[in-house]
C-alpha positions in Angstrom: 12.2 -14.2 -9.5 15.3 -12.9 -7.8 15.4 -11.2 -4.4 16.2 -7.8 -5.8 13.2 -7.8 -8.0 10.8 -9.1 -5.3 12.1 -6.5 -2.8 11.6 -3.7 -5.3 8.1 -4.7 -6.1 7.1 -5.1 -2.4 8.7 -1.8 -1.6 6.8 -0.1 -4.4 3.6 -1.8 -3.3 4.0 -0.3 0.2 4.8 3.1 -1.4 1.6 3.0 -3.4 -0.3 2.4 -0.2 1.3 5.5 1.3 0.6 7.5 -1.9 -3.1 6.5 -1.7 -3.3 7.5 1.9 -1.7 10.8 1.2 -4.1 11.5 -1.7 -7.2 10.9 0.4 -6.4 11.8 4.0 -7.3 15.5 3.7 -10.6 14.7 2.1 -11.9 12.4 4.9 -14.8 13.8 6.8 -15.1 11.5 9.8 -12.5 11.5 12.6 -13.0 7.7 13.0 -12.1 6.9 9.4 -9.2 9.4 9.4 -7.8 7.8 12.6 -8.1 4.4 10.9 -6.3 5.6 7.8 -3.5 7.2 9.9 -3.1 3.9 11.8 -2.7 2.2 8.4 -0.1 4.8 7.4 1.9 4.1 10.5 1.9 0.3 9.7 3.0 1.0 6.1 5.8 3.2 7.4 6.9 0.4 9.7 6.9 -2.1 6.8 8.7 0.3 4.6 11.4 0.7 7.3 11.8 -3.1 7.5 12.1 -3.3 3.7 14.8 -0.6 3.6 17.3 -2.9 5.4 16.6 -5.5 2.7 17.1 -2.9 0.0 20.5 -2.1 1.4 21.5 -5.8 1.7 20.5 -6.6 -1.9 21.5 -3.2 -3.4 18.1 -2.3 -4.5 18.3 1.2 -6.0 15.8 3.5 -7.8 13.0 2.1 -5.6 11.1 5.4 -5.2 8.0 6.0 -7.3 8.2 8.9 -9.6 6.5 12.2 -8.9 4.2 11.4 -11.8 2.7 8.5 -9.7 1.7 10.9 -6.9 0.4 13.4 -9.3 -1.7 10.8 -11.1 -3.0 9.5 -7.8 -4.0 13.0 -6.7 -5.7 13.7 -10.0 -7.7 10.4 -9.9 -8.8 11.0 -6.4 -9.8 14.5 -7.1 -11.8 13.4 -10.2 -13.6 10.6 -8.3 -14.2 12.9 -5.3 -16.0 15.4 -7.6 -18.7 12.7 -8.2 -18.9 11.5 -4.6 -16.9 13.0 -1.7 -18.3 10.7 1.0 -16.3 8.7 3.4 -18.0 5.6 2.0 -16.6 6.5 -1.4 -13.1 7.0 0.0 -13.3 3.7 1.8 -14.3 2.0 -1.5 -11.4 3.7 -3.4 -9.0 2.5 -0.7 -10.4 -1.0 -0.8 -9.9 -1.1 -4.6 -6.3 0.0 -4.3 -5.8 -2.6 -1.5 -7.2 -5.4 -3.7 -4.8 -4.4 -6.5 -1.9 -4.5 -4.1 -3.0 -7.9 -2.7 -3.1 -9.4 -6.2 0.4 -8.3 -6.8 1.6 -9.5 -3.4 0.1 -13.0 -3.9 1.7 -13.2 -7.3 5.1 -12.3 -5.8 4.7 -14.8 -3.1 3.7 -17.6 -5.5 6.6 -16.8 -7.9 9.4 -16.1 -5.5 11.7 -19.1 -5.5 14.4 -17.7 -3.2 15.3 -18.7 0.3 15.4 -15.3 2.0 12.9 -16.0 4.9 12.7 -12.3 5.8 11.3 -11.5 2.3 8.7 -14.2 2.6 7.8 -13.1 6.1 7.4 -9.4 5.1 5.2 -10.4 2.2 3.1 -12.7 4.4 2.7 -10.0 7.0 1.8 -7.4 4.4 -0.8 -9.7 3.0 -2.3 -10.2 6.5 -2.2 -6.4 7.0 -4.0 -5.8 3.7 -6.7 -8.2 4.5 -7.2 -6.6 8.0 -7.3 -3.2 6.2 -10.1 -4.5 3.9 -12.1 -5.8 6.9 -11.7 -2.5 8.7 -12.7 -0.4 5.7 -15.9 -2.5 5.0 -17.8 -0.8 7.9 -17.4 2.6 6.1 -19.2 1.5 2.9 
């Protein structure tokens, strides 16, 4: 897998995390969970910033997710929240999204054959962050 493709997929993975946070943050009831989610958003923003320099270096364009993705995420959250609007349910939804992201990141890391250490480092750091996020969210279940 080439650098350009890997960077694009990692960037979009981070954007999906941000989309998920945006979709749920106004529905969170507890201040503690909201603070945690906002800390996670800050970390995603930081990772996104680090990826932007790689996007420039490797001429990665059209990296933004379409508006349909945000709309679809909002609709799914709203539907699921009609059934259960508890913080526990929000934590579970966030964990499910995180697990999907982790699977993608592990696949990228396993199939990336390039030598760009910064890409590898960002993926490894993102994987660590996602695992920490899962551990943090468990207490809200």
